ZAVEX-879977 format. One record per residue: residue in one letter; residue number from 1; x, y, z of N, C-alpha, C in turn. Coordinates in steps of 0.05 Angstrom, whole numbers, m for minus. Atoms other than C-alpha are relative to their C-alpha. Example, Ala and Ser with C-alpha at 12.3 -4.5 7.8 and 13.67 -1.06 7.14 Angstrom:
{'A',1,{18,m24,0},{246,m90,156},{18,24,0}} {'S',2,{m16,m24,m1},{273,m21,143},{m15,22,14}} 
***
This chain:
{'X',1,{m20,m23,m5},{1675,2043,1988},{m9,32,m14}} {'X',2,{24,m26,15},{1613,2096,1982},{19,24,12}} {'X',3,{m13,m32,m16},{1633,2170,1995},{m20,2,24}} {'X',4,{10,m7,m20},{1617,2200,2057},{m35,3,2}} {'X',5,{31,0,0},{1550,2226,2033},{m16,m18,m14}} {'X',6,{15,20,18},{1528,2165,1999},{m3,2,m21}} {'X',7,{0,m12,24},{1544,2196,1942},{25,m6,m21}} {'X',8,{m22,m1,19},{1598,2170,1883},{11,30,m7}} {'X',9,{m12,m30,16},{1649,2235,1862},{m9,m9,m20}} {'X',10,{m7,m10,32},{1630,2262,1803},{m27,m17,m11}} {'X',11,{30,14,8},{1573,2215,1793},{14,m34,m13}} {'X',12,{m24,21,5},{1587,2140,1764},{9,m14,m36}} {'X',13,{m12,8,21},{1620,2114,1706},{2,m31,8}} {'X',14,{m8,29,6},{1644,2044,1675},{30,m6,m9}} {'X',15,{m26,m3,10},{1717,2016,1669},{m1,m38,10}} {'X',16,{2,23,4},{1718,1948,1651},{m19,m14,15}} {'X',17,{23,5,m9},{1653,1931,1664},{m14,m4,28}} {'X',18,{0,m4,m21},{1658,1949,1732},{m13,39,11}} {'X',19,{7,m21,m9},{1618,2009,1759},{34,21,19}} {'X',20,{m25,m17,m14},{1669,2064,1789},{m15,33,0}} {'X',21,{5,m23,4},{1665,2126,1811},{19,17,m20}} {'X',22,{7,m14,26},{1679,2182,1755},{21,23,6}} {'X',23,{m19,m13,m3},{1731,2218,1795},{16,m5,22}} {'X',24,{m13,21,m27},{1790,2171,1826},{13,13,0}} {'X',25,{m29,m9,m12},{1860,2183,1846},{20,m13,m25}} {'X',26,{m23,4,13},{1924,2180,1807},{25,12,23}} {'X',27,{m13,2,m14},{1978,2154,1844},{30,14,3}} {'X',28,{m34,m5,17},{2044,2176,1812},{6,25,17}} {'X',29,{1,m16,m19},{2049,2234,1854},{7,m8,33}} {'X',30,{6,6,m8},{2057,2194,1910},{37,m17,5}} {'X',31,{m26,13,1},{2128,2166,1888},{28,24,m8}} {'X',32,{m13,m12,9},{2175,2232,1876},{m1,m4,m33}} {'X',33,{3,1,30},{2163,2227,1804},{18,12,m9}} {'X',34,{m22,0,6},{2223,2241,1763},{29,17,15}} {'X',35,{m29,3,m22},{2275,2245,1823},{m4,21,31}} {'X',36,{8,m22,m26},{2232,2292,1868},{8,m17,19}} {'X',37,{m11,15,m29},{2237,2274,1939},{m30,3,8}} {'X',38,{14,10,m16},{2171,2239,1959},{m9,12,19}} {'X',39,{2,m6,m40},{2124,2249,2014},{0,m14,23}} {'X',40,{m1,15,m20},{2137,2234,2073},{m34,m29,9}} {'X',41,{19,19,9},{2106,2158,2078},{m27,4,10}} {'X',42,{25,12,0},{2050,2168,2123},{m22,26,m22}} {'X',43,{13,m13,20},{2028,2233,2090},{m22,m25,m28}} {'X',44,{m1,21,28},{2023,2182,2033},{m23,m26,10}} {'X',45,{15,18,m7},{1978,2132,2067},{m33,18,11}} {'X',46,{21,m22,m8},{1931,2190,2097},{m18,2,m40}} {'X',47,{10,m7,35},{1920,2217,2016},{m17,m26,m5}} {'X',48,{17,13,m7},{1901,2150,2009},{m28,m11,13}} {'X',49,{18,15,m27},{1856,2127,2067},{m14,17,m12}} {'X',50,{13,m18,m2},{1827,2192,2058},{m23,m6,m40}} {'X',51,{10,7,40},{1810,2180,1971},{m23,m17,12}} {'X',52,{21,29,m18},{1774,2111,2010},{m23,12,m2}} {'X',53,{17,m8,m8},{1738,2152,2047},{m17,16,m12}} {'X',54,{8,m21,19},{1714,2199,1997},{m16,m10,m23}} {'X',55,{23,12,17},{1681,2152,1953},{18,m11,m28}} {'X',56,{m14,16,33},{1746,2140,1902},{m4,m36,m3}} {'X',57,{8,27,4},{1738,2061,1875},{20,m1,m27}} {'X',58,{m22,m8,19},{1794,2084,1820},{17,3,14}} {'X',59,{m33,m17,m9},{1863,2088,1836},{20,m24,m21}} {'X',60,{m14,4,15},{1911,2085,1778},{28,7,14}} {'X',61,{m21,3,m17},{1983,2072,1790},{27,m11,m15}} {'X',62,{m12,14,20},{2039,2040,1757},{29,m13,18}} {'X',63,{m17,8,m4},{2103,1999,1780},{23,15,2}} {'X',64,{m25,m25,2},{2149,2056,1758},{m6,17,14}} {'X',65,{3,m29,m24},{2131,2100,1799},{13,m2,19}} {'X',66,{m20,4,m21},{2187,2102,1837},{m6,m30,13}} {'X',67,{m2,28,m12},{2206,2029,1835},{m16,m8,24}} {'X',68,{25,13,m21},{2141,2008,1872},{m5,8,13}} {'X',69,{12,m16,m16},{2138,2052,1909},{m27,8,13}} {'X',70,{22,m3,2},{2080,2079,1900},{m27,m24,6}} {'X',71,{17,22,m9},{2041,2010,1898},{14,m3,29}} {'X',72,{m12,0,m29},{2078,1998,1967},{m10,7,11}} {'X',73,{14,m16,m14},{2044,2053,1994},{m32,m7,4}} {'X',74,{32,12,7},{1972,2023,1959},{m6,m14,20}} {'X',75,{12,23,m12},{1979,1964,1991},{3,6,23}} {'X',76,{m2,0,m21},{2002,1992,2062},{m23,11,0}} {'X',77,{17,m17,m1},{1945,2039,2055},{m28,m17,6}} {'X',78,{35,14,m3},{1883,1991,2046},{3,m30,m31}} {'X',79,{5,20,m1},{1900,1931,2030},{m8,m25,28}} {'X',80,{15,m2,24},{1864,1893,2048},{m21,m3,m17}} {'X',81,{15,m12,19},{1831,1913,1989},{m36,m8,m3}} {'X',82,{26,2,m8},{1752,1930,1985},{m3,m15,m23}} {'X',83,{19,7,25},{1711,1900,1932},{m4,0,m21}} {'X',84,{12,m20,24},{1684,1952,1895},{27,17,m10}} {'X',85,{m23,m6,18},{1765,1969,1880},{10,m4,m18}} {'X',86,{m13,m6,34},{1784,1988,1814},{27,m3,m2}} {'X',87,{m36,4,15},{1875,1974,1805},{3,1,m12}} {'X',88,{m19,3,29},{1899,1994,1748},{14,19,m3}} {'X',89,{m38,1,6},{1969,1998,1727},{4,8,m23}} {'X',90,{m15,m6,20},{2016,2009,1671},{18,m12,m2}} {'X',91,{m26,10,1},{2069,1975,1638},{9,17,m33}} {'X',92,{m11,m16,28},{2115,2009,1581},{38,8,4}} {'X',93,{m22,m14,m4},{2175,2034,1626},{1,m11,19}} {'X',94,{m8,20,m19},{2214,2009,1674},{21,28,27}} {'X',95,{m25,m20,m12},{2259,2057,1738},{21,m6,m9}} {'X',96,{m23,m6,m2},{2322,2095,1719},{10,7,7}} {'X',97,{m9,m33,m12},{2349,2138,1765},{17,12,m20}} {'X',98,{m18,m24,7},{2397,2161,1710},{m11,15,m30}} {'X',99,{3,m18,29},{2355,2166,1647},{m27,18,12}} {'X',100,{14,m27,m7},{2308,2226,1636},{m27,m13,14}} {'X',101,{21,9,m22},{2244,2233,1682},{4,m22,15}} {'X',102,{0,11,m35},{2279,2181,1727},{m7,m26,m8}} {'X',103,{25,23,7},{2246,2118,1676},{21,2,m40}} {'X',104,{m9,10,18},{2272,2078,1610},{m16,m16,m5}} {'X',105,{33,10,8},{2226,2051,1559},{m5,m36,8}} {'X',106,{3,17,m10},{2213,1981,1581},{m37,m11,m32}} {'X',107,{20,6,11},{2173,1955,1509},{m14,m24,m3}} {'X',108,{m1,29,19},{2187,1889,1487},{m22,m17,9}} {'X',109,{22,19,m16},{2134,1837,1498},{11,m23,34}} {'X',110,{1,21,m24},{2175,1799,1551},{m1,24,25}} {'X',111,{m4,m18,m15},{2192,1876,1591},{m28,2,1}} {'X',112,{22,m2,m15},{2121,1879,1594},{m24,m21,6}} {'X',113,{3,18,m16},{2110,1818,1622},{6,m3,21}} {'X',114,{m26,3,m22},{2160,1823,1666},{m15,31,19}} {'X',115,{1,m25,m3},{2126,1899,1684},{m22,m21,18}} {'X',116,{29,13,m14},{2055,1858,1696},{14,m20,29}} {'X',117,{m13,6,m27},{2092,1815,1746},{7,16,22}} {'X',118,{m8,m16,m20},{2125,1867,1787},{m24,13,12}} {'X',119,{19,m8,m24},{2063,1906,1799},{m16,m22,20}} {'X',120,{21,16,m8},{2022,1838,1808},{17,m1,36}} {'X',121,{m14,5,m23},{2079,1832,1869},{9,25,23}} {'X',122,{m13,m32,m14},{2089,1911,1893},{m36,2,10}} {'X',123,{35,7,m8},{2000,1908,1903},{m4,m19,20}} {'X',124,{2,31,m8},{2006,1837,1930},{m28,m7,m6}} {'X',125,{24,20,10},{1951,1812,1892},{9,m18,m30}} {'X',126,{m5,20,26},{1945,1753,1835},{m13,14,m24}} {'X',127,{26,m16,10},{1892,1799,1797},{16,30,m5}} {'X',128,{0,m33,m9},{1906,1871,1773},{m32,5,m25}} {'X',129,{22,6,23},{1840,1894,1736},{0,16,m16}} {'X',130,{m13,m10,27},{1870,1935,1684},{33,7,1}} {'X',131,{m40,m6,m12},{1940,1941,1659},{9,17,m26}} {'X',132,{m7,m29,21},{1947,2007,1608},{32,m15,m2}} {'X',133,{m32,11,20},{1997,1985,1547},{7,37,m6}} {'X',134,{m5,m28,8},{2044,2055,1546},{11,m5,m21}} {'X',135,{m22,m6,21},{2065,2066,1480},{17,32,m2}} {'X',136,{m26,m20,9},{2127,2107,1470},{11,14,m27}} {'X',137,{m9,m21,28},{2121,2132,1394},{10,25,1}} {'X',138,{m7,m27,7},{2125,2205,1413},{2,6,30}} {'X',139,{m2,m19,m22},{2117,2260,1467},{m33,m8,9}} {'X',140,{m21,m22,m23},{2104,2279,1525},{14,m32,10}} {'X',141,{m18,19,m25},{2154,2240,1573},{29,m17,m23}} {'X',142,{m16,18,1},{2210,2180,1551},{m22,m3,m22}} {'X',143,{18,4,18},{2201,2163,1477},{26,m31,m12}} {'X',144,{m18,25,1},{2227,2083,1448},{20,15,m27}} {'X',145,{m26,m5,18},{2295,2083,1412},{5,m39,m7}} {'X',146,{m15,41,m7},{2332,2008,1382},{m26,m9,2}} {'X',147,{12,9,1},{2304,1964,1399},{m29,m8,11}} {'X',148,{24,m7,m13},{2247,1987,1444},{m22,15,m27}} {'X',149,{15,1,15},{2219,1999,1381},{m17,m22,m11}} {'X',150,{4,34,m2},{2163,1944,1380},{m34,4,m12}} {'X',151,{16,m10,10},{2107,1933,1335},{m31,m3,17}} {'X',152,{34,m6,m20},{2027,1950,1370},{m1,m37,13}} {'X',153,{13,24,8},{2009,1870,1344},{18,m12,23}} {'X',154,{m17,9,m27},{2065,1845,1390},{m5,8,24}} {'X',155,{8,m5,m21},{2050,1879,1447},{m21,m13,15}} {'X',156,{27,9,m13},{1975,1861,1449},{m1,m15,5}} {'X',157,{m7,27,10},{2000,1791,1433},{m6,m11,37}} {'X',158,{m3,6,m30},{2028,1792,1501},{m25,m2,20}} {'X',159,{27,m7,m25},{1972,1827,1545},{m24,m16,m1}} {'X',160,{39,18,2},{1916,1787,1511},{12,m34,21}} {'X',161,{12,19,m16},{1955,1724,1543},{8,0,24}} {'X',162,{18,m9,m42},{1959,1760,1615},{m13,m4,0}} {'X',163,{38,m6,1},{1893,1768,1599},{m4,m22,4}} {'X',164,{13,34,m1},{1878,1695,1583},{6,m23,28}} {'X',165,{m23,17,m27},{1926,1674,1642},{m14,14,30}} {'X',166,{1,m14,m33},{1882,1723,1700},{19,4,1}} {'X',167,{m17,m16,m13},{1939,1756,1713},{m5,36,m8}} {'X',168,{19,m24,m12},{1904,1821,1692},{m32,m5,m21}} {'X',169,{37,9,5},{1823,1840,1672},{2,14,m21}} {'X',170,{2,m16,29},{1823,1893,1620},{25,11,m14}} {'X',171,{m31,m9,14},{1878,1912,1570},{m8,27,m4}} {'X',172,{m4,m28,10},{1891,1989,1565},{10,13,m9}} {'X',173,{m21,m12,23},{1929,2037,1515},{7,24,14}} {'X',174,{10,m20,3},{1955,2099,1529},{19,5,m13}} {'X',175,{m14,m12,10},{1992,2150,1490},{m4,m12,m34}} {'X',176,{3,m1,21},{1959,2134,1424},{m9,3,m13}} {'X',177,{14,m26,25},{1936,2155,1353},{m26,m23,m6}} {'X',178,{23,10,21},{1869,2138,1322},{m2,m22,m13}} {'X',179,{8,28,10},{1889,2084,1279},{5,m26,18}} {'X',180,{m2,20,m16},{1920,2050,1336},{m11,m24,23}} {'X',181,{38,9,m20},{1858,2051,1377},{m15,m13,m19}} {'X',182,{13,9,13},{1830,2029,1317},{0,m39,m15}} {'X',183,{m20,19,8},{1877,1977,1302},{m1,m22,18}} {'X',184,{5,10,m29},{1869,1954,1376},{m30,m13,9}} {'X',185,{20,m1,m18},{1793,1951,1385},{m9,m25,m6}} {'X',186,{17,20,5},{1779,1878,1354},{19,m31,28}} {'X',187,{m16,28,m28},{1830,1846,1418},{m19,21,22}} {'X',188,{2,m13,m27},{1787,1890,1471},{19,21,14}} {'X',189,{m15,m29,m29},{1803,1956,1500},{m14,12,21}} {'X',190,{6,m11,m28},{1784,1979,1570},{3,21,5}} {'X',191,{m11,m36,m11},{1807,2046,1572},{20,7,m14}} {'X',192,{m12,m15,12},{1836,2100,1538},{28,20,14}} {'X',193,{3,m7,m6},{1890,2132,1563},{21,35,m11}} {'X',194,{m16,m19,18},{1917,2205,1522},{m1,21,20}} {'X',195,{2,m32,m21},{1934,2280,1548},{m20,5,m21}} {'X',196,{21,m8,2},{1869,2317,1543},{m8,15,19}} {'X',197,{m1,m6,m13},{1845,2375,1571},{m18,25,m9}} {'X',198,{17,m35,1},{1799,2444,1565},{17,13,m30}} {'X',199,{m17,m8,14},{1851,2467,1528},{27,m15,m24}} {'X',200,{m10,20,22},{1881,2408,1486},{m24,m16,m5}} {'X',201,{14,22,5},{1834,2372,1445},{7,m19,m23}} {'X',202,{11,16,14},{1862,2342,1404},{m1,m41,m8}} {'X',203,{15,25,m10},{1842,2277,1427},{m26,m8,m3}} {'X',204,{18,m5,8},{1777,2294,1407},{m14,m21,m16}} {'X',205,{9,20,16},{1766,2240,1347},{1,m35,15}} {'X',206,{1,27,m26},{1793,2188,1403},{m12,m9,18}} {'X',207,{28,m6,m19},{1741,2204,1448},{m20,m15,m14}} {'X',208,{33,22,10},{1682,2194,1406},{4,m25,m15}} {'X',209,{1,20,m3},{1717,2133,1381},{m6,m16,22}} {'X',210,{m8,6,m30},{1726,2109,1453},{m35,m2,11}} {'X',211,{30,m3,15},{1650,2134,1449},{m17,m28,m6}} {'X',212,{20,20,16},{1620,2096,1404},{m6,m33,16}} {'X',213,{m3,19,m13},{1648,2034,1435},{m3,m7,25}} {'X',214,{m7,1,m34},{1645,2052,1505},{1,m14,11}} {'X',215,{m21,m1,m12},{1705,2053,1524},{4,25,14}} {'X',216,{m9,m15,m20},{1728,2086,1586},{25,26,m18}} {'X',217,{m26,m7,6},{1778,2147,1569},{3,21,32}} {'X',218,{m18,m11,m23},{1821,2173,1620},{18,12,2}} {'X',219,{m20,m23,12},{1859,2238,1607},{22,2,21}} {'X',220,{m6,m10,m18},{1924,2254,1631},{6,9,m9}} {'X',221,{m15,m23,7},{1953,2327,1634},{m36,14,m2}} {'X',222,{27,m12,2},{1870,2349,1654},{7,24,4}} {'X',223,{m8,m29,m4},{1899,2407,1670},{32,21,m17}} {'X',224,{m19,m13,24},{1950,2420,1620},{37,m2,14}} {'X',225,{m30,m5,m11},{2007,2413,1678},{8,m28,m11}} {'X',226,{m10,28,m2},{2054,2356,1678},{34,3,m24}} {'X',227,{m19,0,21},{2101,2382,1621},{2,31,m10}} {'X',228,{m10,m33,0},{2135,2452,1611},{m9,2,m30}} {'X',229,{12,m5,27},{2103,2486,1542},{m30,m9,m2}} {'X',230,{28,16,1},{2032,2449,1551},{m23,28,15}} {'X',231,{12,m23,m4},{1977,2508,1563},{m9,m6,25}} {'X',232,{2,12,m17},{1954,2511,1625},{m24,8,11}} {'X',233,{40,6,3},{1871,2499,1639},{11,35,21}} {'X',234,{6,m18,m23},{1879,2539,1704},{3,31,3}} {'X',235,{m19,m40,0},{1909,2610,1675},{m12,7,m19}} {'X',236,{15,m17,25},{1862,2627,1619},{m18,13,16}} {'X',237,{19,m11,0},{1829,2673,1626},{m28,m3,7}} {'X',238,{21,4,0},{1764,2654,1610},{m9,m28,36}} {'X',239,{2,22,m16},{1768,2598,1658},{6,9,28}} {'X',240,{4,m14,m27},{1782,2641,1722},{m22,21,m1}} {'X',241,{20,m17,10},{1729,2682,1700},{m27,m23,8}} {'X',242,{27,28,0},{1680,2613,1700},{m2,0,26}} {'X',243,{0,19,m31},{1714,2591,1763},{m13,21,15}} {'X',244,{0,m22,m19},{1700,2663,1797},{m41,2,5}} {'X',245,{10,m10,m2},{1630,2656,1769},{m17,m24,22}} {'X',246,{m1,39,m17},{1620,2577,1797},{m9,11,28}} {'X',247,{m14,2,m21},{1652,2604,1862},{21,m35,6}} {'X',248,{m26,28,m12},{1706,2547,1861},{21,3,m9}} {'X',249,{m6,m1,17},{1766,2544,1830},{8,m1,m28}} {'X',250,{m7,9,22},{1807,2551,1765},{m4,m32,m10}} {'X',251,{m4,25,20},{1829,2480,1763},{m25,m19,12}} {'X',252,{26,8,m11},{1758,2463,1798},{m14,m7,m28}} {'X',253,{13,m5,24},{1731,2493,1733},{2,m20,m24}} {'X',254,{m15,14,20},{1779,2454,1694},{m22,m20,0}} {'X',255,{14,36,m5},{1757,2376,1717},{m30,14,m5}} {'X',256,{36,14,9},{1677,2388,1720},{m2,9,m31}} {'X',257,{7,m3,33},{1687,2419,1640},{5,m41,m6}} {'X',258,{m9,26,13},{1720,2353,1628},{m25,m20,16}} {'X',259,{28,16,m12},{1652,2314,1676},{m15,5,m21}} {'X',260,{33,m5,8},{1615,2352,1638},{2,0,m33}} {'X',261,{m5,1,18},{1645,2339,1570},{m18,m26,m13}} {'X',262,{7,28,23},{1628,2265,1551},{m11,m18,26}} {'X',263,{7,25,m25},{1610,2205,1609},{6,m14,m8}} {'X',264,{m16,14,15},{1659,2165,1576},{30,13,13}} {'X',265,{m18,m9,m6},{1710,2213,1611},{2,m11,35}} {'X',266,{3,m4,m30},{1729,2190,1683},{32,12,3}} {'X',267,{m19,m10,m14},{1784,2226,1726},{21,3,11}} {'X',268,{m5,8,m18},{1840,2209,1760},{25,25,17}} {'X',269,{m30,m30,m4},{1883,2281,1786},{9,m10,25}} {'X',270,{m19,4,m21},{1936,2266,1834},{4,19,19}} {'X',271,{m3,m14,m25},{1954,2299,1897},{15,m18,18}} {'X',272,{m18,0,m26},{2007,2291,1953},{m14,11,26}} {'X',273,{m2,m16,m11},{1977,2325,1992},{m39,m8,3}} {'X',274,{24,3,m1},{1899,2308,2036},{m22,33,m7}} {'X',275,{11,m32,m4},{1878,2390,2033},{m14,m3,m43}} {'X',276,{6,m1,38},{1885,2380,1952},{m15,m30,m17}} {'X',277,{19,19,13},{1851,2313,1945},{m28,9,4}} {'X',278,{31,m11,m4},{1788,2348,1981},{m17,9,m14}} {'X',279,{15,m36,20},{1783,2411,1931},{m3,m22,m24}} {'X',280,{9,16,13},{1794,2355,1884},{m20,m22,m16}} {'X',281,{21,6,0},{1739,2319,1907},{m29,11,m4}} {'X',282,{31,m8,m3},{1692,2375,1910},{m10,18,m24}} {'X',283,{13,4,32},{1690,2378,1836},{m17,m8,m10}} {'X',284,{32,16,10},{1622,2335,1843},{m6,15,1}} {'X',285,{20,m37,2},{1597,2405,1870},{m6,11,m15}} {'X',286,{m1,m20,16},{1609,2438,1814},{m23,m5,m30}} {'X',287,{21,1,1},{1551,2448,1783},{14,26,m38}} {'X',288,{m1,m20,17},{1561,2478,1705},{m20,9,m22}} {'X',289,{30,m13,14},{1506,2523,1678},{3,m4,m24}} {'X',290,{m2,6,27},{1488,2519,1603},{25,30,m13}} {'X',291,{m4,m24,9},{1506,2583,1587},{49,1,1}} {'X',292,{m29,3,m5},{1580,2577,1616},{18,m27,m7}} {'X',293,{m11,29,11},{1593,2505,1596},{0,7,m34}} {'X',294,{m24,m2,44},{1593,2534,1508},{6,20,3}} {'X',295,{m26,m19,m4},{1630,2594,1537},{28,m19,m2}} {'X',296,{m31,21,7},{1689,2537,1552},{m1,m12,m18}} {'X',297,{m1,20,14},{1667,2498,1503},{10,11,m35}} {'X',298,{m7,m27,21},{1685,2561,1449},{39,m3,11}} {'X',299,{m27,m9,m7},{1764,2560,1489},{13,m20,m22}} {'X',300,{m16,21,17},{1831,2539,1446},{21,2,14}} {'X',301,{m27,10,m13},{1902,2525,1470},{9,35,m4}} {'X',302,{m16,m30,4},{1945,2594,1486},{21,m2,m1}} {'X',303,{m28,11,m2},{2011,2594,1463},{8,m23,m12}} 
***
């Protein structure tokens, strides 16, 4: 799955010991998240196949994206899967049409196992390369209450059992604290997915710990979008000015900064449009000069 120009988009990174392009693809938008209308089926399939043509070999998904819809589209578009493709999923929530964001927590160990089994079925595989455990201790999104408040050790024990059984490869963590990551390190952590962007660097300590242990850092909300109240990277005046000087869009400048910031960062920007996908992949051609990078490094969130 090489890019059309023979180079992986954004250069190469490592995920669970396997080489991946640093510009991957997140499939959530194909499912119509939060009750939105999903794109037409053929459009979604075209996006996925175009991503593969452009060299994307890291696709992030979850069975709870549209109750299996995103996974089924991936299977329809890309199966039989190329040898170099790394499929990453997540567990910790379930589809619920009546719930906030059309989701409900699914944090108990038996629910994590059921989530992995559901991913295997909908993707049409007997092994998922990485499965992220999405903790729901705090925002963004839904939060665990009552019997859904589960200790991390119980969850990690179940994930390790699934790994030992060969149903998953690496164990990832999502929406975790620095202390939780430190606690989980002896179990073996393939990646961490937390909110992080040019204007939200609250996770710098986590990123540093990931870099120390050679763990992939896969930020969600890399441009600040997704939930109200977050600073939008593409609207910051300095980012707009930087984009103009670089000859790219503000969104591309924000993503390029992330690639420049640390080699352990892997991006999975999502879209339901082929044109927007190609714009995201073009970030690989954006080169931050030293002065622009230094200016962007000094930014803090607005509001």
